[in-house]
C-alpha positions in Angstrom: 0.1 0.0 0.0 1.4 3.4 -0.9 0.6 7.1 -0.3 -3.1 7.9 0.2 -3.8 11.4 -0.2 -6.1 13.4 2.3 -5.5 16.8 1.7 -4.7 18.1 -2.2 -1.3 19.6 -2.9 -0.6 23.3 -1.7 -3.9 23.3 0.5 -2.2 22.5 4.0 -2.3 25.7 6.0 0.7 27.1 7.7 2.7 24.1 6.7 5.2 25.3 4.0 7.7 22.6 3.1 10.8 24.5 3.9 9.6 24.6 7.5 8.9 21.1 7.5 12.1 20.2 6.3 14.0 22.4 8.5 12.2 21.1 11.5 12.7 17.5 10.5 16.6 18.2 10.6 16.1 19.7 14.2 14.1 16.9 15.2 16.8 14.4 13.9 19.4 16.3 15.8 17.8 16.6 19.0 17.6 12.8 19.6 20.0 11.4 21.7 19.8 8.0 19.6 18.1 6.6 16.5 18.2 3.1 15.1 16.2 2.0 11.9 16.1 -0.9 9.2 16.7 0.5 5.6 15.1 -0.9 2.5 17.0 0.3 -0.6 15.5 0.0 -4.2 17.2 1.0 -7.6 15.9 0.7 -11.0 18.8 2.1 -13.4 20.2 1.0 -16.4 18.0 -1.8 -16.9 18.8 -3.3 -13.6 17.0 -3.9 -10.5 19.0 -3.9 -7.6 17.4 -4.4 -3.8 19.5 -3.6 -0.4 18.6 -3.9 2.8 20.8 -2.4 6.0 20.8 -0.7 9.4 21.1 2.9 10.4 22.5 3.5 13.9 22.8 7.1 15.4 23.8 8.3 18.8 24.8 11.8 20.1 27.5 12.2 22.4 28.0 15.8 23.6 28.8 17.7 20.6 29.6 14.5 18.8 27.5 13.0 16.1 28.2 8.9 15.8 26.7 6.8 13.6 26.9 3.7 11.7 25.4 2.8 8.3 25.2 -0.6 7.0 24.0 -1.7 3.4 24.0 -5.1 1.4 22.9 -4.7 -2.2 22.3 -7.8 -4.1 22.2 -8.2 -7.9 21.6 -11.9 -9.3 24.3 -14.0 -7.8 26.6 -10.9 -6.7 26.5 -8.8 -4.1 28.4 -5.6 -2.7 28.1 -3.8 0.9 29.0 -0.5 2.5 29.7 0.2 5.9 30.0 3.9 7.0 30.8 4.5 10.8 31.8 8.0 12.4 33.4 7.5 15.7 33.7 11.1 16.8 37.4 11.3 15.8 37.2 9.9 12.0 34.6 9.2 9.3 35.1 5.3 8.2 33.8 4.1 4.6 34.5 0.7 3.8 33.0 -0.2 0.0 33.1 -4.3 -1.0 32.5 -4.6 -4.4 32.5 -7.8 -6.3 35.9 -7.2 -7.6 37.3 -5.3 -4.6 37.1 -3.4 -1.3 38.0 0.0 -0.7 38.8 1.8 2.7 39.0 5.3 3.1 38.7 7.5 6.1 38.5 11.4 6.8 40.0 13.1 9.6 37.2 15.0 11.7 39.5 16.9 13.7 41.5 18.2 10.9 38.2 19.2 9.1 37.1 21.0 12.2 40.3 23.1 12.9 40.4 23.7 9.1 36.8 24.9 8.9 37.3 27.1 12.3 40.1 29.2 10.3 37.8 29.5 7.4 36.6 33.1 7.1 33.4 31.7 6.0 32.5 29.9 9.5 34.3 32.5 11.6 31.6 35.2 11.3 28.9 32.4 12.0 28.8 32.6 15.7 28.6 29.6 17.9 27.4 26.7 15.9 28.1 23.2 15.8 29.9 23.1 12.5 30.3 19.4 12.2 26.6 19.0 12.5 25.3 16.9 9.9 28.5 15.4 9.1 26.8 12.5 7.8 23.9 10.2 8.4 20.0 11.4 8.0 20.6 15.0 8.9 23.3 15.3 6.1 21.0 13.6 3.6 18.0 16.1 4.6 20.4 19.0 4.1 21.6 17.6 1.0 18.3 17.5 -0.3 17.4 21.0 1.1 20.4 22.5 -1.1 19.6 20.6 -4.1 15.9 20.8 -4.2 13.2 23.4 -3.9 10.5 21.6 -1.9 7.3 23.7 -3.3 4.6 21.3 -2.8 3.0 19.5 0.2 0.2 17.2 0.9 -1.0 15.7 3.7 -2.1 11.9 3.7 -1.2 8.3 5.0 1.3 5.5 3.9 1.9 2.0 4.5 0.0 -0.7 5.7 0.0 1.1 8.9 -1.8 4.1 7.4 1.0 6.4 9.0 0.0 10.0 8.9 2.6 11.6 6.9 3.6 14.9 5.0 4.2 14.2 1.5 6.8 16.9 0.2 7.9 17.1 -3.3 10.8 19.1 -4.6 12.2 20.0 -8.0 15.7 20.9 -8.7 16.9 24.4 -7.8 17.8 26.8 -10.7 21.4 26.7 -10.1 21.8 23.0 -9.8 20.0 22.7 -12.7 22.0 24.9 -14.7 24.9 22.6 -13.9 23.3 19.7 -15.0 22.1 21.1 -18.0 24.6 23.4 -19.2 23.2 23.5 -22.9 20.0 25.1 -21.5 21.7 27.5 -19.0 20.4 30.8 -20.3 16.7 29.6 -20.3 17.1 28.0 -16.9 18.8 31.4 -15.5 15.7 33.4 -16.9 13.1 30.9 -15.7 12.0 29.9 -18.8 10.8 26.1 -19.6 13.2 23.4 -19.3 13.7 20.3 -21.2 14.0 17.9 -18.2 14.2 14.6 -20.7 17.8 15.8 -21.3 19.0 15.2 -17.8 21.5 12.0 -17.6 19.6 8.8 -17.6 20.7 8.0 -13.9 19.3 11.7 -12.8 16.0 12.4 -11.2 13.9 15.4 -12.2 12.1 15.2 -8.7 12.4 14.1 -5.1 9.4 12.8 -2.9 10.0 12.9 0.9 7.4 11.4 3.5 7.6 12.8 6.8 5.8 11.4 9.9 3.3 14.1 11.0 3.5 13.3 14.5 7.3 12.8 14.7 8.9 14.5 11.1 11.1 11.4 10.9 12.0 10.9 7.0 10.4 7.2 6.6 10.8 7.4 2.9 12.6 9.3 0.2 11.9 8.7 -3.6 14.2 10.0 -6.4 11.7 10.2 -9.5 11.6 10.6 -13.3 9.0 11.7 -15.1 7.6 9.5 -18.0 7.2 10.6 -21.9 3.4 10.8 -22.6 2.1 8.3 -24.7 -0.8 8.8 -27.0 -4.1 7.4 -25.4 -2.4 7.1 -22.2 -5.1 6.7 -19.4 -4.5 6.0 -15.6 -0.6 5.0 -16.3 1.7 6.1 -13.8 3.4 9.4 -14.8 6.7 9.1 -13.0 8.8 6.2 -12.1 11.1 5.7 -8.9 14.9 5.5 -9.8 15.8 5.2 -6.2 13.9 4.4 -3.4 14.9 4.5 0.5 12.6 3.3 3.5 13.2 3.4 7.1 11.2 1.3 9.2 11.2 -0.4 12.6 12.6 2.9 14.0 13.7 3.4 17.7 14.2 6.7 19.1 16.2 7.5 22.3 17.1 3.7 23.0 20.4 2.5 24.4 22.7 1.3 21.8 25.9 -0.5 22.4 28.9 1.9 22.0 31.0 -0.7 20.5 28.7 -0.6 17.2 30.3 2.8 16.5 33.8 1.7 16.7 35.9 0.5 13.6 38.8 -1.6 13.4 40.9 -1.3 10.1 43.0 -4.1 11.2 46.0 -4.2 8.5 43.8 -2.8 5.5 45.1 0.2 3.4 43.2 3.3 4.1 43.0 6.0 1.5 42.9 9.7 3.2 39.9 11.5 2.0 40.0 14.6 4.3 41.1 17.1 1.5 38.2 15.8 -1.0 35.9 16.2 2.2 36.6 19.6 2.6 36.3 20.7 -0.9 33.1 19.2 -0.8 32.2 21.7 1.9 33.5 24.6 -0.1 36.6 24.9 2.3 40.1 25.0 1.0 42.4 22.3 2.6 
């Protein structure tokens, strides 16, 4: 059972999607701990991949500790991802059918570099490593890339969970980067041919937030389908990537060893400079 609309788009009073999204980030960052199961589904390049995993997050003072584990199956081959933030390092291990890759980001060096940045010095007393990963970073990334200009009220899933359904379109500056041939039209606000986006890119995003807890239970990266002659009651878009979070537990104790990563004798690639560059900070 999917989403069942109860209130038409743009008809929810005093609930602009931007406020809901910002409130969802604040909610996540106010919880002592979060644990959830993950279901991940991908439809790309004529392939269908299904993944299962776990998400754990614990806040210790100003540190955000988290662990994400994902296993994706494609036929008889599988790949996995483990990402662990222990407060000092951000570890990422990708185990592909052909090889495994381990990298880490030195969060202490990131913090010191950001503190020296003029861009940060004038921002007052803020937790500059807030949302370094996990769900807060994911929602912040969506907010930075998409304008969530529609919201509707409804119920979702077999439990008929009351949710807000937010739908976002690419921000103009992001779209200009993705479609440089149409930059002029995009910057003027003229109609854009979104069918020219790369095959693996969505043209809009759908986010389901719980009405009571603002938890992001489902994220869909979707692509509009071309209209066909005589089309009646057919889907107008398809999901390229879907992530569901379920069996969610808030503020329950988590074994601290789950946030410890031991690389053993594995070769580790340092990605600190690349991480700083992604933040727009010069290493």
